[in-house]
RODO-2510 file (C-alpha; in nm, 4 decimals, decimal comma):
residues 214
     n   res          X          Y          Z
     1     m     1,1889    -2,5331    -0,8203
     2     l     1,4504    -2,2602    -0,8632
     3     d     1,7583    -2,3170    -0,6477
     4     l     1,8163    -1,9974    -0,4482
     5     t     2,1114    -2,1256    -0,2458
     6     k     2,3603    -1,8981    -0,4189
     7     q     2,1533    -1,5856    -0,3615
     8     v     2,0720    -1,6781    -0,0031
     9     n     2,4364    -1,7500     0,0795
    10     l     2,5526    -1,4200    -0,0684
    11     l     2,2904    -1,2084     0,1055
    12     s     2,3098    -1,3771     0,4438
    13     n     2,6874    -1,3263     0,4399
    14     r     2,6290    -0,9547     0,3667
    15     i     2,3683    -0,9182     0,6401
    16     q     2,5413    -1,0901     0,9324
    17     p     2,8113    -0,8205     0,9871
    18     l     2,5406    -0,5499     0,9844
    19     r     2,4005    -0,6886     1,3076
    20     d     2,6925    -0,5377     1,4979
    21     k     2,5712    -0,1862     1,4213
    22     p     2,3132    -0,0002     1,6333
    23     g     1,9461    -0,0347     1,5478
    24     r     1,7643    -0,2828     1,3338
    25     v     1,8962    -0,4128     1,0048
    26     l     1,6549    -0,3159     0,7247
    27     v     1,7115    -0,5050     0,4012
    28     a     1,5371    -0,3760     0,0869
    29     l     1,4651    -0,6532    -0,1606
    30     s     1,3384    -0,4702    -0,4682
    31     g     1,2522    -0,5594    -0,8231
    32     p     0,9769    -0,5637    -1,0857
    33     p     0,6608    -0,7731    -1,0458
    34     a     0,7317    -1,1445    -1,1029
    35     s     1,1072    -1,1043    -1,0412
    36     g     1,0985    -1,3500    -0,7488
    37     k     1,1154    -1,1075    -0,4558
    38     s     0,8688    -1,2837    -0,2276
    39     t     1,0252    -1,6276    -0,2720
    40     l     1,3780    -1,5019    -0,2131
    41     a     1,2710    -1,2973     0,0896
    42     e     1,1102    -1,6020     0,2543
    43     e     1,4117    -1,8255     0,1802
    44     l     1,6523    -1,5639     0,3129
    45     a     1,4452    -1,5165     0,6300
    46     r     1,4364    -1,8919     0,6788
    47     r     1,8165    -1,9086     0,6604
    48     l     1,8718    -1,6187     0,9014
    49     n     1,6242    -1,7568     1,1523
    50     a     1,8014    -2,0934     1,1350
    51     q     2,1190    -1,9039     1,2219
    52     k     1,9505    -1,7712     1,5404
    53     c     1,8981    -1,4265     1,3914
    54     l     1,5324    -1,3326     1,4436
    55     t     1,4138    -1,2146     1,1030
    56     t     1,0765    -1,1236     0,9558
    57     v     0,9516    -1,0241     0,6124
    58     v     0,7377    -0,7144     0,5523
    59     p     0,5908    -0,6800     0,1998
    60     q     0,5161    -0,3414     0,0485
    61     d     0,1851    -0,4835    -0,0772
    62     g     0,0107    -0,3979     0,2505
    63     f     0,0033    -0,0395     0,1273
    64     h    -0,2110    -0,0953    -0,1811
    65     l    -0,4895     0,1630    -0,1924
    66     d    -0,8347     0,0066    -0,1571
    67     n    -1,0183    -0,0807    -0,4797
    68     q    -1,2981     0,1671    -0,3960
    69     v    -1,0434     0,4499    -0,3744
    70     l    -0,8816     0,3412    -0,6997
    71     e    -1,2174     0,3105    -0,8764
    72     a    -1,3182     0,6608    -0,7641
    73     r    -0,9925     0,7923    -0,9079
    74     g    -1,0234     0,5972    -1,2296
    75     d    -0,7112     0,3981    -1,1426
    76     l    -0,8458     0,0501    -1,0762
    77     g    -0,7039    -0,0771    -1,4070
    78     r    -0,3589     0,0508    -1,3039
    79     k    -0,3481    -0,1211    -0,9658
    80     g     0,0135    -0,1896    -0,8804
    81     a     0,1510     0,1280    -1,0388
    82     p     0,3475     0,3588    -0,8030
    83     h     0,0632     0,6078    -0,7527
    84     t    -0,1787     0,3292    -0,6513
    85     f     0,0034     0,2736    -0,3213
    86     d     0,0082     0,4833    -0,0046
    87     g     0,3738     0,5631    -0,0630
    88     a     0,4023     0,8249     0,2102
    89     g     0,2441     0,5902     0,4596
    90     f     0,4915     0,3183     0,3588
    91     v     0,7890     0,5530     0,4085
    92     h     0,6544     0,6346     0,7558
    93     l     0,6311     0,2627     0,8368
    94     v     0,9907     0,1960     0,7309
    95     r     1,1095     0,4813     0,9560
    96     r     0,9239     0,3208     1,2463
    97     l     1,0733    -0,0186     1,1686
    98     k     1,4222     0,1256     1,2318
    99     e     1,3318     0,1366     1,6019
   100     k     1,3573    -0,1740     1,8125
   101     a     0,9946    -0,1696     1,9168
   102     d     0,6761    -0,3575     1,8341
   103     v     0,5453    -0,2210     1,5038
   104     v     0,1996    -0,2974     1,3660
   105     v     0,1913    -0,3525     0,9883
   106     p    -0,0874    -0,4100     0,7314
   107     v    -0,1115    -0,7231     0,5222
   108     f    -0,2400    -0,7680     0,1671
   109     d    -0,4913    -1,0483     0,1264
   110     r    -0,4585    -1,1628    -0,2343
   111     s    -0,7649    -1,3868    -0,2202
   112     r    -0,9796    -1,0810    -0,1419
   113     d    -0,7602    -0,8295    -0,3268
   114     l    -0,7456    -0,5897    -0,0319
   115     a    -0,5145    -0,4645     0,2404
   116     i    -0,5950    -0,5432     0,6047
   117     a    -0,4821    -0,2834     0,8615
   118     g    -0,3228    -0,3988     1,1856
   119     a    -0,2962    -0,7596     1,0689
   120     r     0,0566    -0,8307     1,1938
   121     v     0,3019    -0,7165     1,4605
   122     v     0,6723    -0,7050     1,3943
   123     p     0,8166    -0,7872     1,7380
   124     a     1,0685    -0,5634     1,9109
   125     e     1,3061    -0,8618     1,9271
   126     a     1,3358    -0,8906     1,5488
   127     e     1,6923    -0,8063     1,4489
   128     v     1,6534    -0,8101     1,0719
   129     i     1,3537    -0,6918     0,8689
   130     i     1,3500    -0,7943     0,5021
   131     i     1,1210    -0,5539     0,3163
   132     e     1,0209    -0,6654    -0,0301
   133     g     0,8425    -0,4679    -0,3000
   134     n     0,8487    -0,3153    -0,6443
   135     y     0,9299     0,0433    -0,5531
   136     l     1,1792     0,0307    -0,2678
   137     l     1,4482     0,1835    -0,4874
   138     f     1,2149     0,3859    -0,7079
   139     d     1,3735     0,7264    -0,7804
   140     e     1,0570     0,9374    -0,7553
   141     a     0,8728     1,1001    -0,4655
   142     p     0,7842     0,9828    -0,2096
   143     w     0,9762     0,6579    -0,2659
   144     f     1,3228     0,8195    -0,2873
   145     n     1,2934     0,9010     0,0829
   146     l     1,3521     0,5339     0,1538
   147     a     1,7111     0,5324     0,0250
   148     p     1,8865     0,6462     0,3484
   149     l     1,6834     0,4032     0,5603
   150     w     1,8204     0,0794     0,4143
   151     s     2,1032    -0,1053     0,5845
   152     l     2,1409    -0,3088     0,2638
   153     s     1,9593    -0,2609    -0,0689
   154     v     1,9204    -0,5438    -0,3195
   155     q     1,7780    -0,5198    -0,6700
   156     l     1,6613    -0,8267    -0,8644
   157     h     1,7225    -0,7785    -1,2344
   158     v     1,5214    -0,9896    -1,4748
   159     p     1,5116    -0,9005    -1,8484
   160     l     1,1749    -0,7608    -1,9601
   161     p     1,0941    -1,0446    -2,2053
   162     e     1,1277    -1,2989    -1,9259
   163     l     0,9230    -1,0823    -1,6883
   164     r     0,6500    -1,0625    -1,9517
   165     a     0,6414    -1,4401    -1,9847
   166     r     0,6263    -1,4817    -1,6066
   167     l     0,3488    -1,2275    -1,5719
   168     i     0,1376    -1,3935    -1,8407
   169     q     0,1916    -1,7290    -1,6702
   170     r     0,0858    -1,5762    -1,3388
   171     w    -0,2541    -1,4741    -1,4834
   172     l    -0,2916    -1,8114    -1,6550
   173     g    -0,2472    -1,9644    -1,3118
   174     h    -0,5390    -1,7491    -1,1915
   175     g    -0,7632    -1,9110    -1,4527
   176     l    -0,7577    -1,6454    -1,7248
   177     s    -0,7608    -1,7470    -2,0901
   178     s    -0,4433    -1,7034    -2,2916
   179     a    -0,5773    -1,3860    -2,4593
   180     a    -0,7009    -1,2399    -2,1305
   181     a    -0,3756    -1,3197    -1,9514
   182     k    -0,1702    -1,1427    -2,2204
   183     r    -0,4053    -0,8452    -2,2172
   184     r    -0,3914    -0,8163    -1,8364
   185     a    -0,0124    -0,8438    -1,8263
   186     e     0,0577    -0,6041    -2,1118
   187     s    -0,1910    -0,3386    -2,0102
   188     n    -0,0660    -0,2916    -1,6577
   189     d     0,1973    -0,5344    -1,5214
   190     v     0,4506    -0,4927    -1,8011
   191     p     0,4393    -0,1077    -1,7874
   192     n     0,4871    -0,1305    -1,4115
   193     a     0,7834    -0,3637    -1,4587
   194     q     0,9348    -0,1291    -1,7170
   195     a     0,9012     0,1654    -1,4758
   196     v     1,0837    -0,0256    -1,2036
   197     l     1,3674    -0,1081    -1,4458
   198     d     1,3870     0,2463    -1,5828
   199     k     1,3682     0,4395    -1,2566
   200     a     1,5564     0,2282    -1,0034
   201     s     1,8289     0,4020    -0,8062
   202     r     2,1574     0,2166    -0,7580
   203     a     2,1428    -0,0796    -0,5196
   204     d     2,4210    -0,2110    -0,2968
   205     v     2,3772    -0,5490    -0,4657
   206     t     2,2147    -0,6256    -0,8022
   207     l     2,1405    -0,9925    -0,8681
   208     g     2,0813    -1,1496    -1,2094
   209     v     1,8459    -1,4347    -1,2852
   210     d     2,1161    -1,6917    -1,2163
   211     g     2,2143    -1,5328    -0,8867
   212     s     2,5209    -1,3626    -1,0260
   213     v     2,6164    -1,0171    -0,9035
   214     l     2,5783    -0,7632    -1,1815
***
């Protein structure tokens, strides 16, 4: 298992002083698909909670458009691209999360490949919200409206060849054949990853694969 101690130490040390400012601390953990966002977000939240700082993770994936909507638009094969999310709705949610109040958020059920509305409540007591997703720093509408909302923005940088290998392995893990896994990754996931790399606005912290600050 990848040792994330270095990344967690660095980010928790950056987050702790932000708690002295008014309002919630919103941390954007952004990066291409298969860059390790979800794993790092959970480990960072675990550390902060252990430090008596109530922290929760909110994934962007809850704002996937439903498959029926994507199919009607001819976009089902591009699921995961920027335009296949309710980007404006996600921006609205992040604005609400700035307030120290209970906020209801959707959750993406991967086993059923659909988003479930009203599936979780972020409690008013939560001090830090770690928001993880592909397009948190994406420099196109409506995503660029997120930039002023972040207390701290973090970009995970993984070279495209490694991302491609990880994405193929992900589909192999779902039971696809080698040929099908490559086709699935290269037809959709790799272009999405390239878009994230090409159109990311500058983050407060950019982390390399080894946890180094770039």
